[in-house]
C-alpha positions as CSV (number, residue, x, y, z in Angstrom):
1,M,208.0,-175.5,-109.3
2,K,207.3,-179.2,-109.5
3,K,204.2,-180.3,-107.6
4,M,203.3,-183.6,-106.1
5,R,199.8,-184.7,-107.2
6,K,197.8,-187.3,-105.4
7,L,194.5,-187.8,-107.2
8,A,191.5,-189.7,-105.8
9,A,188.6,-190.5,-108.1
10,M,184.9,-190.1,-107.6
11,T,182.4,-190.8,-110.4
12,I,180.3,-188.1,-112.0
13,A,177.2,-190.1,-111.3
14,A,177.8,-190.1,-107.6
15,A,178.3,-186.3,-107.6
16,V,175.2,-185.7,-109.6
17,A,173.2,-187.9,-107.2
18,A,174.5,-185.9,-104.2
19,T,173.5,-182.7,-105.9
20,S,170.0,-183.9,-106.8
21,M,169.4,-185.0,-103.2
22,T,170.2,-181.5,-101.9
23,G,168.4,-179.7,-104.6
24,F,171.5,-177.6,-105.4
25,T,171.5,-176.1,-108.9
26,A,173.7,-177.9,-111.4
27,F,176.4,-176.0,-113.2
28,A,175.7,-174.7,-116.7
29,E,178.3,-173.6,-119.2
30,G,178.6,-169.8,-119.6
31,E,177.4,-168.9,-116.1
32,T,179.2,-166.6,-113.6
33,Y,180.0,-168.7,-110.6
34,R,180.0,-167.4,-107.0
35,V,183.0,-168.6,-105.0
36,C,183.7,-167.9,-101.3
37,F,187.1,-168.0,-99.7
38,I,187.2,-168.2,-95.9
39,A,190.6,-167.1,-94.5
40,R,191.5,-168.1,-91.0
41,A,192.4,-164.6,-89.8
42,S,193.0,-161.2,-91.3
43,A,195.8,-160.4,-88.8
44,D,197.8,-163.4,-89.9
45,T,200.3,-162.2,-92.4
46,F,200.3,-165.4,-94.5
47,A,196.5,-165.5,-94.5
48,A,196.4,-161.9,-95.6
49,W,198.9,-162.7,-98.4
50,L,196.8,-165.7,-99.4
51,T,193.6,-163.6,-99.5
52,D,195.2,-160.9,-101.6
53,S,196.6,-163.6,-103.9
54,M,193.1,-165.3,-104.2
55,K,191.7,-162.0,-105.3
56,K,194.4,-161.5,-108.0
57,A,194.0,-165.1,-109.2
58,A,190.2,-164.8,-109.4
59,D,190.6,-161.7,-111.6
60,Q,192.0,-163.9,-114.3
61,Y,188.7,-165.7,-114.7
62,D,185.7,-163.9,-116.2
63,D,183.3,-166.6,-114.9
64,I,184.3,-166.4,-111.2
65,E,183.0,-163.9,-108.8
66,L,185.0,-164.2,-105.6
67,T,184.0,-163.2,-102.1
68,C,186.7,-163.2,-99.3
69,V,185.8,-163.4,-95.6
70,S,187.9,-163.9,-92.5
71,G,187.2,-166.2,-89.5
72,E,189.5,-163.9,-87.3
73,A,191.1,-167.0,-85.7
74,D,187.8,-167.7,-83.9
75,D,186.2,-171.2,-84.3
76,N,182.6,-169.9,-83.7
77,T,183.1,-167.3,-86.4
78,M,184.5,-169.9,-88.8
79,A,181.4,-172.1,-88.1
80,T,179.1,-169.2,-88.8
81,L,180.8,-168.3,-92.1
82,L,180.7,-171.9,-93.3
83,E,177.0,-172.2,-92.5
84,D,176.5,-168.9,-94.2
85,C,178.0,-170.4,-97.4
86,I,175.1,-172.9,-97.4
87,T,172.5,-170.2,-96.8
88,K,173.9,-168.0,-99.6
89,E,174.2,-171.0,-101.9
90,Y,177.7,-170.4,-103.2
91,D,178.8,-172.5,-106.1
92,L,182.1,-173.4,-104.6
93,V,183.8,-172.8,-101.2
94,I,187.5,-172.6,-100.4
95,V,188.3,-173.0,-96.7
96,Q,191.5,-172.2,-94.8
97,S,190.8,-173.7,-91.4
98,N,192.0,-172.3,-88.1
99,N,191.4,-175.5,-86.1
100,N,191.0,-178.6,-88.3
101,A,188.9,-180.6,-85.9
102,A,186.6,-177.7,-85.0
103,Q,185.9,-176.8,-88.6
104,A,185.7,-180.3,-90.0
105,P,182.0,-180.9,-89.1
106,Y,181.0,-177.6,-90.8
107,V,183.1,-178.3,-93.8
108,K,181.2,-181.6,-94.1
109,Q,177.9,-179.7,-93.8
110,V,178.9,-177.6,-96.8
111,A,179.9,-180.6,-98.8
112,D,176.7,-182.4,-97.8
113,A,174.7,-179.5,-99.1
114,G,176.1,-180.3,-102.5
115,I,178.5,-177.4,-102.6
116,P,182.0,-178.3,-103.8
117,V,184.6,-177.7,-101.1
118,I,188.4,-177.2,-101.5
119,T,190.3,-177.0,-98.2
120,T,193.6,-175.2,-98.4
121,N,196.5,-174.4,-96.1
122,P,195.7,-176.7,-94.3
123,T,194.0,-179.7,-95.8
124,T,191.0,-181.0,-93.8
125,H,191.6,-184.7,-93.2
126,Q,189.2,-187.6,-92.6
127,S,190.8,-187.9,-89.1
128,D,189.8,-184.3,-88.3
129,L,186.2,-185.3,-88.8
130,D,186.3,-188.8,-87.2
131,G,188.4,-187.8,-84.2
132,V,191.4,-189.9,-82.9
133,T,191.8,-191.3,-79.4
134,G,194.6,-193.3,-77.8
135,D,196.7,-195.4,-80.1
136,E,194.1,-195.3,-82.9
137,E,195.7,-195.0,-86.3
138,V,195.3,-191.6,-87.8
139,D,193.6,-191.4,-91.2
140,N,195.5,-188.7,-93.1
141,A,193.4,-189.0,-96.2
142,V,191.7,-185.9,-97.5
143,M,188.2,-185.7,-95.9
144,A,185.6,-187.5,-98.0
145,G,183.7,-185.3,-100.3
146,T,186.3,-182.5,-100.5
147,G,189.4,-181.6,-102.5
148,T,192.6,-179.9,-101.4
149,V,195.4,-177.5,-102.4
150,D,198.2,-177.4,-99.8
151,A,201.9,-177.6,-98.9
152,D,203.6,-180.3,-96.8
153,P,204.2,-178.8,-93.3
154,V,206.8,-181.4,-92.4
155,E,208.8,-180.6,-95.5
156,Q,208.5,-176.9,-94.7
157,A,209.7,-177.1,-91.1
158,S,212.4,-179.7,-91.9
159,R,214.3,-177.0,-93.9
160,G,215.2,-175.0,-90.8
161,A,215.4,-178.0,-88.5
162,I,218.0,-179.9,-90.5
163,R,220.4,-176.9,-90.7
164,A,219.8,-176.1,-87.1
165,V,221.4,-179.4,-86.1
166,D,224.8,-177.9,-87.1
167,E,224.1,-174.3,-86.2
168,V,222.7,-174.3,-82.7
169,P,225.6,-174.2,-80.2
170,E,226.3,-177.2,-78.0
171,N,224.1,-177.3,-74.9
172,G,222.1,-174.5,-76.4
173,N,219.0,-173.0,-75.0
174,V,216.0,-172.5,-77.3
175,V,212.4,-171.3,-77.2
176,V,209.6,-172.6,-79.4
177,L,206.7,-170.6,-80.7
178,R,203.7,-172.7,-81.8
179,G,200.8,-172.1,-84.1
180,P,197.2,-172.6,-83.0
181,S,196.4,-175.9,-81.2
182,G,194.6,-178.2,-83.5
183,N,195.9,-176.6,-86.7
184,Y,197.3,-179.3,-89.0
185,H,200.3,-177.2,-90.2
186,A,201.1,-176.0,-86.7
187,E,201.1,-179.5,-85.2
188,K,203.0,-181.1,-88.1
189,R,205.7,-178.4,-88.2
190,R,206.3,-178.9,-84.5
191,E,206.5,-182.7,-85.1
192,A,209.1,-182.1,-87.8
193,W,211.3,-180.2,-85.3
194,D,211.2,-183.2,-83.0
195,T,212.1,-185.6,-85.9
196,Y,214.8,-183.6,-87.6
197,F,216.3,-181.5,-84.7
198,F,215.5,-182.4,-81.1
199,S,216.0,-186.1,-81.7
200,E,219.5,-185.3,-83.2
201,R,220.4,-182.8,-80.5
202,P,219.5,-184.2,-77.0
203,D,222.0,-181.6,-75.5
204,V,219.6,-178.8,-76.4
205,T,217.3,-177.4,-73.7
206,I,213.8,-176.0,-74.5
207,L,213.7,-173.1,-72.1
208,Y,210.2,-172.1,-73.0
209,E,207.5,-173.2,-75.4
210,D,204.1,-171.7,-75.9
211,Y,201.3,-171.0,-78.4
212,A,201.5,-167.6,-80.1
213,N,198.7,-168.7,-82.6
214,W,200.6,-167.4,-85.7
215,N,200.4,-163.9,-84.2
216,N,203.2,-161.3,-84.1
217,D,202.0,-159.5,-81.0
218,E,201.5,-162.7,-79.0
219,A,205.0,-163.8,-79.9
220,M,206.5,-160.5,-79.0
221,T,204.8,-160.6,-75.5
222,L,206.1,-164.1,-74.9
223,M,209.6,-163.3,-75.9
224,E,209.7,-160.2,-73.7
225,T,208.7,-162.4,-70.8
226,W,211.1,-165.1,-71.6
227,T,214.1,-162.8,-71.8
228,Q,213.4,-161.6,-68.3
229,G,214.3,-165.1,-67.0
230,G,218.0,-164.3,-67.2
231,T,219.2,-167.2,-69.3
232,H,220.4,-166.4,-72.8
233,I,218.3,-167.8,-75.6
234,D,220.5,-169.2,-78.4
235,A,217.7,-169.8,-80.9
236,I,214.1,-168.9,-81.7
237,I,212.3,-171.8,-83.2
238,S,209.0,-170.6,-84.7
239,M,206.4,-172.4,-86.7
240,N,205.9,-169.3,-88.9
241,D,207.6,-166.1,-89.9
242,N,205.1,-163.8,-88.3
243,M,205.7,-165.2,-84.8
244,A,209.5,-165.2,-85.4
245,A,209.2,-161.5,-86.4
246,G,207.4,-160.7,-83.2
247,A,210.0,-162.5,-81.1
248,I,212.9,-160.7,-83.0
249,E,211.2,-157.3,-82.5
250,A,211.2,-158.0,-78.7
251,I,215.0,-158.2,-78.6
252,R,215.9,-156.0,-81.5
253,N,217.3,-153.3,-79.1
254,N,218.6,-155.7,-76.5
255,S,222.4,-155.5,-76.3
256,E,222.5,-159.1,-75.1
257,Y,221.1,-160.3,-78.4
258,I,222.4,-157.7,-80.8
259,N,226.1,-157.1,-81.1
260,E,227.7,-153.7,-81.4
261,D,228.2,-154.2,-85.1
262,G,224.4,-155.0,-85.5
263,T,224.9,-158.7,-86.0
264,P,222.6,-161.0,-84.0
265,N,223.8,-163.0,-81.0
266,F,221.0,-165.6,-81.6
267,L,219.6,-167.8,-84.4
268,A,216.0,-167.8,-85.6
269,Y,214.0,-170.1,-87.8
270,G,210.6,-169.6,-89.4
271,V,208.3,-170.9,-92.1
272,D,206.3,-169.2,-94.9
273,G,208.9,-167.1,-96.7
274,T,206.7,-164.0,-96.5
275,A,208.0,-160.6,-97.7
276,Q,208.5,-159.7,-94.0
277,G,210.4,-163.0,-93.4
278,C,212.6,-162.4,-96.4
279,M,213.5,-158.9,-95.3
280,L,214.5,-160.3,-91.9
281,V,216.7,-162.9,-93.6
282,K,218.3,-160.1,-95.6
283,E,218.9,-158.1,-92.4
284,G,220.5,-161.1,-90.8
285,L,218.0,-161.5,-88.0
286,L,216.1,-164.5,-89.4
287,T,218.5,-167.4,-90.1
288,A,216.3,-169.3,-92.5
289,T,212.7,-169.9,-93.5
290,A,210.9,-172.0,-96.1
291,L,208.7,-170.6,-98.8
292,Q,205.0,-171.4,-98.6
293,N,204.0,-169.7,-101.8
294,A,200.6,-168.1,-101.3
295,E,200.4,-166.9,-105.0
296,E,201.0,-170.4,-106.2
297,I,198.5,-171.9,-103.8
298,A,195.9,-169.2,-104.8
299,N,196.5,-169.7,-108.5
300,L,196.0,-173.5,-108.2
301,N,192.9,-173.0,-106.1
302,M,191.3,-170.8,-108.8
303,E,192.5,-173.0,-111.6
304,Y,190.9,-176.0,-110.1
305,A,187.8,-174.1,-109.0
306,E,187.2,-172.9,-112.6
307,K,187.7,-176.4,-114.0
308,V,185.3,-177.9,-111.4
309,L,182.6,-175.2,-112.0
310,N,182.8,-175.8,-115.7
311,G,182.5,-179.5,-115.4
312,E,186.1,-180.3,-116.5
313,M,187.0,-182.2,-113.4
314,E,185.5,-183.5,-110.1
315,Y,186.3,-181.4,-107.0
316,T,187.2,-184.6,-105.1
317,D,190.0,-185.1,-107.7
318,V,191.6,-181.9,-106.6
319,A,194.8,-182.8,-104.6
320,D,197.8,-180.6,-105.3
321,F,200.8,-179.8,-103.1
322,V,203.4,-177.1,-103.6
323,E,207.1,-177.4,-102.7
324,A,208.9,-175.6,-99.9
325,P,212.3,-174.2,-100.9
326,E,214.6,-173.0,-98.2
327,I,215.3,-169.3,-98.0
328,N,218.6,-168.2,-96.4
329,A,221.3,-165.5,-96.7
330,D,222.7,-167.1,-99.8
331,N,219.5,-167.0,-101.9
332,V,217.2,-164.4,-100.2
333,D,217.8,-161.8,-102.9
334,E,216.0,-163.9,-105.6
335,F,212.9,-164.2,-103.4
336,I,213.0,-160.5,-102.5
337,Q,213.0,-159.8,-106.2
338,I,209.8,-161.8,-106.6
339,Y,208.1,-159.5,-104.0
340,I,209.5,-156.4,-105.7
341,D,208.1,-157.7,-109.1
342,N,204.6,-158.3,-107.6
343,G,204.5,-155.0,-105.8
344,E,204.7,-156.2,-102.2
345,L,208.1,-154.7,-101.7
346,T,209.7,-151.6,-103.2
347,E,213.3,-150.8,-104.0
348,D,213.1,-147.9,-101.6
349,A,212.0,-150.3,-98.8
350,L,214.9,-152.5,-99.5
351,A,217.3,-149.6,-99.3
352,E,216.1,-148.5,-95.9
Protein backbone atom coordinates (compact mmCIF):
# COMPACT_ATOMS: atom_id res chain seq x y z
CA MET A 1 0.00 0.00 0.00
CA LYS A 2 1.08 3.55 -0.63
CA LYS A 3 1.70 5.63 2.41
CA MET A 4 1.59 9.36 3.02
CA ARG A 5 4.69 10.54 4.77
CA LYS A 6 4.96 13.82 6.60
CA LEU A 7 8.45 14.27 7.99
CA ALA A 8 9.47 16.99 10.42
CA ALA A 9 13.21 17.41 11.14
CA MET A 10 15.03 17.82 14.44
CA THR A 11 18.83 18.04 14.58
CA ILE A 12 20.95 15.28 16.13
CA ALA A 13 22.67 17.89 18.25
CA ALA A 14 19.40 18.86 19.92
CA ALA A 15 18.54 15.23 20.62
CA VAL A 16 21.96 14.56 22.10
CA ALA A 17 21.65 17.65 24.28
CA ALA A 18 18.27 16.48 25.62
CA THR A 19 19.70 13.07 26.35
CA SER A 20 22.68 14.51 28.19
CA MET A 21 20.43 16.67 30.36
CA THR A 22 18.46 13.64 31.54
CA GLY A 23 21.45 11.37 31.96
CA PHE A 24 19.82 8.69 29.80
CA THR A 25 22.31 6.27 28.25
CA ALA A 26 23.09 6.93 24.59
CA PHE A 27 22.54 4.14 22.09
CA ALA A 28 25.49 2.00 21.02
CA GLU A 29 25.74 -0.21 17.98
CA GLY A 30 25.30 -3.92 18.65
CA GLU A 31 23.16 -3.57 21.80
CA THR A 32 19.83 -5.23 22.49
CA TYR A 33 17.26 -2.50 22.97
CA ARG A 34 14.31 -2.67 25.37
CA VAL A 35 11.09 -1.39 23.81
CA CYS A 36 7.73 -1.09 25.57
CA PHE A 37 4.40 -1.04 23.75
CA ILE A 38 1.46 0.29 25.78
CA ALA A 39 -1.87 -0.82 24.28
CA ARG A 40 -5.04 0.99 25.26
CA ALA A 41 -7.05 -2.12 26.28
CA SER A 42 -6.75 -5.87 25.98
CA ALA A 43 -10.52 -6.27 25.51
CA ASP A 44 -10.45 -4.03 22.44
CA THR A 45 -10.23 -6.35 19.40
CA PHE A 46 -8.14 -3.92 17.36
CA ALA A 47 -5.78 -3.20 20.25
CA ALA A 48 -5.40 -6.97 20.76
CA TRP A 49 -4.69 -7.41 17.05
CA LEU A 50 -2.15 -4.60 17.16
CA THR A 51 -0.46 -6.07 20.24
CA ASP A 52 -0.14 -9.48 18.61
CA SER A 53 1.18 -7.85 15.45
CA MET A 54 3.73 -5.85 17.45
CA LYS A 55 5.06 -9.09 18.95
CA LYS A 56 5.36 -10.72 15.53
CA ALA A 57 7.03 -7.63 14.06
CA ALA A 58 9.52 -7.40 16.94
CA ASP A 59 10.52 -11.03 16.37
CA GLN A 60 12.05 -9.94 13.07
CA TYR A 61 14.70 -7.87 14.87
CA ASP A 62 17.41 -9.56 16.92
CA ASP A 63 18.31 -6.28 18.62
CA ILE A 64 14.80 -5.51 19.95
CA GLU A 65 13.34 -6.95 23.14
CA LEU A 66 9.65 -5.99 23.24
CA THR A 67 7.45 -5.77 26.33
CA CYS A 68 3.69 -5.34 25.79
CA VAL A 69 1.37 -3.99 28.50
CA SER A 70 -2.27 -2.82 28.51
CA GLY A 71 -3.86 0.29 29.97
CA GLU A 72 -7.23 -1.53 30.13
CA ALA A 73 -9.04 1.61 28.90
CA ASP A 74 -8.26 3.32 32.21
CA ASP A 75 -6.48 6.68 32.21
CA ASN A 76 -4.93 6.16 35.64
CA THR A 77 -3.50 2.83 34.54
CA MET A 78 -2.16 4.41 31.37
CA ALA A 79 -0.47 7.14 33.43
CA THR A 80 1.12 4.59 35.75
CA LEU A 81 2.43 2.53 32.83
CA LEU A 82 3.95 5.59 31.16
CA GLU A 83 5.65 6.64 34.40
CA ASP A 84 6.85 3.06 34.81
CA CYS A 85 8.59 3.29 31.44
CA ILE A 86 10.75 6.08 32.86
CA THR A 87 11.52 4.15 36.03
CA LYS A 88 12.50 1.06 34.05
CA GLU A 89 14.51 3.16 31.59
CA TYR A 90 13.20 1.63 28.39
CA ASP A 91 15.16 2.54 25.28
CA LEU A 92 12.02 3.42 23.31
CA VAL A 93 8.28 3.56 24.07
CA ILE A 94 5.35 3.08 21.68
CA VAL A 95 2.02 4.39 23.03
CA GLN A 96 -1.54 3.71 21.90
CA SER A 97 -3.48 6.29 23.90
CA ASN A 98 -6.96 5.69 25.25
CA ASN A 99 -7.67 9.39 25.85
CA ASN A 100 -5.32 11.73 24.01
CA ALA A 101 -5.56 14.70 26.35
CA ALA A 102 -5.29 12.55 29.50
CA GLN A 103 -2.20 10.70 28.26
CA ALA A 104 -0.43 13.67 26.63
CA PRO A 105 1.26 15.03 29.81
CA TYR A 106 2.62 11.58 30.63
CA VAL A 107 3.80 11.03 27.08
CA LYS A 108 5.65 14.33 27.44
CA GLN A 109 7.21 13.12 30.70
CA VAL A 110 8.62 10.10 28.89
CA ALA A 111 9.97 12.28 26.08
CA ASP A 112 11.43 14.76 28.58
CA ALA A 113 13.22 11.87 30.26
CA GLY A 114 15.16 11.38 27.04
CA ILE A 115 13.29 8.27 25.94
CA PRO A 116 12.20 8.24 22.27
CA VAL A 117 8.40 8.04 22.01
CA ILE A 118 6.32 6.95 19.03
CA THR A 119 2.57 7.45 19.44
CA THR A 120 0.37 5.19 17.34
CA ASN A 121 -3.31 4.68 16.63
CA PRO A 122 -3.88 7.47 17.59
CA THR A 123 -1.25 10.13 17.15
CA THR A 124 -0.71 12.41 20.15
CA HIS A 125 -0.98 15.99 18.89
CA GLN A 126 0.37 19.22 20.29
CA SER A 127 -3.21 20.32 20.92
CA ASP A 128 -3.71 17.31 23.21
CA LEU A 129 -1.00 18.69 25.44
CA ASP A 130 -1.79 22.40 25.17
CA GLY A 131 -5.56 22.07 25.46
CA VAL A 132 -8.08 23.93 23.32
CA THR A 133 -10.82 26.25 24.54
CA GLY A 134 -13.56 28.17 22.73
CA ASP A 135 -12.74 29.18 19.16
CA GLU A 136 -9.03 28.65 19.63
CA GLU A 137 -7.37 27.12 16.57
CA VAL A 138 -6.48 23.45 17.01
CA ASP A 139 -2.83 22.54 16.50
CA ASN A 140 -2.94 19.14 14.79
CA ALA A 141 0.82 18.90 14.57
CA VAL A 142 2.41 15.83 16.13
CA MET A 143 3.32 16.62 19.74
CA ALA A 144 6.79 18.13 19.98
CA GLY A 145 9.46 15.60 20.88
CA THR A 146 7.55 12.57 19.56
CA GLY A 147 7.04 10.63 16.35
CA THR A 148 3.97 8.82 15.05
CA VAL A 149 2.69 5.91 12.97
CA ASP A 150 -1.04 6.13 12.37
CA ALA A 151 -3.98 6.07 9.95
CA ASP A 152 -6.32 8.92 9.01
CA PRO A 153 -9.58 8.44 10.97
CA VAL A 154 -11.49 10.82 8.70
CA GLU A 155 -10.48 8.81 5.64
CA GLN A 156 -11.45 5.59 7.46
CA ALA A 157 -14.96 6.69 8.44
CA SER A 158 -15.63 8.45 5.15
CA ARG A 159 -15.62 5.08 3.35
CA GLY A 160 -18.86 3.97 4.98
CA ALA A 161 -20.34 7.45 5.26
CA ILE A 162 -20.11 8.19 1.54
CA ARG A 163 -21.81 4.97 0.49
CA ALA A 164 -24.44 5.34 3.23
CA VAL A 165 -25.69 8.52 1.54
CA ASP A 166 -27.19 6.34 -1.20
CA GLU A 167 -27.96 3.27 0.92
CA VAL A 168 -29.83 4.53 3.99
CA PRO A 169 -33.56 4.78 3.16
CA GLU A 170 -35.31 8.13 2.92
CA ASN A 171 -36.29 9.48 6.35
CA GLY A 172 -34.30 6.64 7.87
CA ASN A 173 -33.69 6.17 11.57
CA VAL A 174 -30.12 5.46 12.67
CA VAL A 175 -28.17 4.87 15.86
CA VAL A 176 -24.58 5.95 16.45
CA LEU A 177 -22.00 4.09 18.54
CA ARG A 178 -19.06 6.21 19.58
CA GLY A 179 -15.56 5.36 20.78
CA PRO A 180 -14.06 6.78 24.00
CA SER A 181 -14.55 10.49 24.63
CA GLY A 182 -11.28 12.31 24.05
CA ASN A 183 -9.86 9.65 21.75
CA TYR A 184 -8.63 11.25 18.52
CA HIS A 185 -9.78 8.44 16.23
CA ALA A 186 -13.18 8.24 17.91
CA GLU A 187 -13.82 11.96 17.61
CA LYS A 188 -12.53 12.34 14.05
CA ARG A 189 -14.47 9.35 12.76
CA ARG A 190 -17.64 10.87 14.22
CA GLU A 191 -16.82 14.21 12.58
CA ALA A 192 -16.39 12.42 9.26
CA TRP A 193 -19.93 11.07 9.50
CA ASP A 194 -21.19 14.61 10.01
CA THR A 195 -19.23 15.84 7.00
CA TYR A 196 -19.87 13.04 4.55
CA PHE A 197 -23.28 11.71 5.60
CA PHE A 198 -25.44 13.75 7.95
CA SER A 199 -24.79 17.02 6.12
CA GLU A 200 -25.90 15.30 2.90
CA ARG A 201 -28.91 13.55 4.43
CA PRO A 202 -30.84 16.01 6.64
CA ASP A 203 -33.88 13.70 6.36
CA VAL A 204 -32.16 11.08 8.51
CA THR A 205 -32.98 10.97 12.23
CA ILE A 206 -30.48 9.93 14.89
CA LEU A 207 -32.71 7.94 17.23
CA TYR A 208 -29.97 7.25 19.76
CA GLU A 209 -26.27 8.02 20.14
CA ASP A 210 -23.97 6.96 22.95
CA TYR A 211 -20.41 5.99 23.89
CA ALA A 212 -19.66 2.28 23.81
CA ASN A 213 -15.91 2.89 24.19
CA TRP A 214 -14.84 0.49 21.39
CA ASN A 215 -16.42 -2.30 23.49
CA ASN A 216 -18.56 -5.16 22.14
CA ASP A 217 -20.51 -5.77 25.35
CA GLU A 218 -21.31 -2.09 25.91
CA ALA A 219 -22.59 -1.78 22.35
CA MET A 220 -24.72 -4.91 22.74
CA THR A 221 -26.31 -3.54 25.91
CA LEU A 222 -27.07 -0.20 24.25
CA MET A 223 -28.60 -1.86 21.20
CA GLU A 224 -30.77 -4.12 23.34
CA THR A 225 -32.12 -1.04 25.09
CA TRP A 226 -32.59 0.96 21.89
CA THR A 227 -34.59 -1.74 20.13
CA GLN A 228 -37.06 -1.73 23.02
CA GLY A 229 -38.08 1.80 22.00
CA GLY A 230 -40.34 0.38 19.29
CA THR A 231 -39.00 2.38 16.33
CA HIS A 232 -37.24 0.37 13.64
CA ILE A 233 -33.54 1.16 13.31
CA ASP A 234 -32.55 1.34 9.65
CA ALA A 235 -28.81 1.63 10.16
CA ILE A 236 -26.12 1.11 12.80
CA ILE A 237 -23.34 3.65 12.46
CA SER A 238 -20.37 2.49 14.50
CA MET A 239 -16.95 4.01 14.92
CA ASN A 240 -15.36 0.55 14.95
CA ASP A 241 -16.13 -3.06 14.02
CA ASN A 242 -16.15 -4.34 17.58
CA MET A 243 -19.04 -2.11 18.64
CA ALA A 244 -20.88 -2.87 15.39
CA ALA A 245 -20.48 -6.58 16.14
CA GLY A 246 -21.99 -6.11 19.60
CA ALA A 247 -24.97 -4.21 18.22
CA ILE A 248 -25.50 -6.83 15.51
CA GLU A 249 -25.37 -9.63 18.07
CA ALA A 250 -28.16 -7.91 20.00
CA ILE A 251 -30.54 -8.21 17.02
CA ARG A 252 -29.21 -11.37 15.37
CA ASN A 253 -32.27 -13.38 16.48
CA ASN A 254 -34.79 -10.54 16.22
CA SER A 255 -37.32 -11.20 13.43
CA GLU A 256 -37.82 -7.45 12.96
CA TYR A 257 -34.20 -7.14 11.89
CA ILE A 258 -33.50 -10.53 10.28
CA ASN A 259 -35.70 -11.67 7.41
CA GLU A 260 -36.91 -15.27 7.07
CA ASP A 261 -34.23 -15.97 4.47
CA GLY A 262 -31.53 -14.79 6.90
CA THR A 263 -30.85 -11.49 5.15
CA PRO A 264 -30.68 -8.35 7.34
CA ASN A 265 -33.41 -5.75 7.50
CA PHE A 266 -30.89 -3.10 8.49
CA LEU A 267 -27.57 -1.62 7.42
CA ALA A 268 -24.40 -1.46 9.51
CA TYR A 269 -21.11 0.38 9.07
CA GLY A 270 -17.83 -0.03 10.96
CA VAL A 271 -14.12 0.73 10.83
CA ASP A 272 -11.00 -1.44 11.30
CA GLY A 273 -11.54 -4.34 8.93
CA THR A 274 -10.76 -6.87 11.65
CA ALA A 275 -11.17 -10.59 11.03
CA GLN A 276 -14.44 -10.39 12.97
CA GLY A 277 -15.59 -7.46 10.86
CA CYS A 278 -14.73 -9.23 7.62
CA MET A 279 -16.66 -12.32 8.67
CA LEU A 280 -19.71 -10.14 9.40
CA VAL A 281 -19.39 -8.55 5.96
CA LYS A 282 -19.19 -12.04 4.42
CA GLU A 283 -22.30 -13.03 6.38
CA GLY A 284 -24.10 -9.96 5.04
CA LEU A 285 -24.66 -8.39 8.45
CA LEU A 286 -22.02 -5.64 8.24
CA THR A 287 -22.57 -3.51 5.15
CA ALA A 288 -19.07 -2.08 4.94
CA THR A 289 -15.97 -1.32 6.95
CA ALA A 290 -12.55 0.20 6.25
CA LEU A 291 -9.28 -1.57 6.86
CA GLN A 292 -7.01 -0.26 9.58
CA ASN A 293 -4.17 -2.68 9.06
CA ALA A 294 -2.69 -3.51 12.46
CA GLU A 295 0.05 -5.62 10.89
CA GLU A 296 1.17 -2.77 8.68
CA ILE A 297 1.07 -0.31 11.58
CA ALA A 298 3.04 -2.72 13.79
CA ASN A 299 5.63 -3.44 11.08
CA LEU A 300 6.19 0.27 10.52
CA ASN A 301 6.51 0.93 14.26
CA MET A 302 9.18 -1.74 14.62
CA GLU A 303 10.97 -0.71 11.43
CA TYR A 304 11.25 2.86 12.65
CA ALA A 305 12.05 1.82 16.22
CA GLU A 306 14.98 -0.23 14.99
CA LYS A 307 16.25 2.62 12.81
CA VAL A 308 15.95 5.11 15.67
CA LEU A 309 17.68 2.84 18.16
CA ASN A 310 20.55 2.21 15.78
CA GLY A 311 21.02 5.89 15.02
CA GLU A 312 19.78 5.72 11.43
CA MET A 313 17.08 8.37 11.95
CA GLU A 314 15.65 10.74 14.56
CA TYR A 315 12.46 9.59 16.26
CA THR A 316 10.93 13.01 15.67
CA ASP A 317 11.26 12.29 11.94
CA VAL A 318 8.90 9.31 12.26
CA ALA A 319 5.58 10.31 10.68
CA ASP A 320 3.91 7.61 8.60
CA PHE A 321 0.24 7.07 7.80
CA VAL A 322 -1.35 3.95 6.29
CA GLU A 323 -4.29 3.96 3.89
CA ALA A 324 -7.83 2.72 4.61
CA PRO A 325 -9.33 0.65 1.77
CA GLU A 326 -13.05 -0.07 1.93
CA ILE A 327 -14.17 -3.63 2.60
CA ASN A 328 -17.59 -4.68 1.32
CA ALA A 329 -19.40 -7.70 -0.10
CA ASP A 330 -17.63 -7.32 -3.44
CA ASN A 331 -14.05 -7.58 -2.12
CA VAL A 332 -14.31 -9.13 1.35
CA ASP A 333 -12.95 -12.51 0.20
CA GLU A 334 -9.51 -11.06 -0.56
CA PHE A 335 -9.28 -9.63 2.96
CA ILE A 336 -10.53 -12.85 4.55
CA GLN A 337 -7.78 -14.65 2.67
CA ILE A 338 -5.22 -12.37 4.33
CA TYR A 339 -6.49 -13.49 7.73
CA ILE A 340 -6.42 -17.13 6.65
CA ASP A 341 -2.83 -16.72 5.46
CA ASN A 342 -1.71 -15.16 8.75
CA GLY A 343 -3.53 -17.76 10.86
CA GLU A 344 -6.24 -15.55 12.40
CA LEU A 345 -8.97 -17.38 10.49
CA THR A 346 -9.21 -20.97 9.30
CA GLU A 347 -10.93 -22.48 6.30
CA ASP A 348 -13.10 -24.45 8.75
CA ALA A 349 -14.28 -21.26 10.47
CA LEU A 350 -15.17 -19.79 7.10
CA ALA A 351 -17.24 -22.87 6.24
CA GLU A 352 -19.30 -22.73 9.43
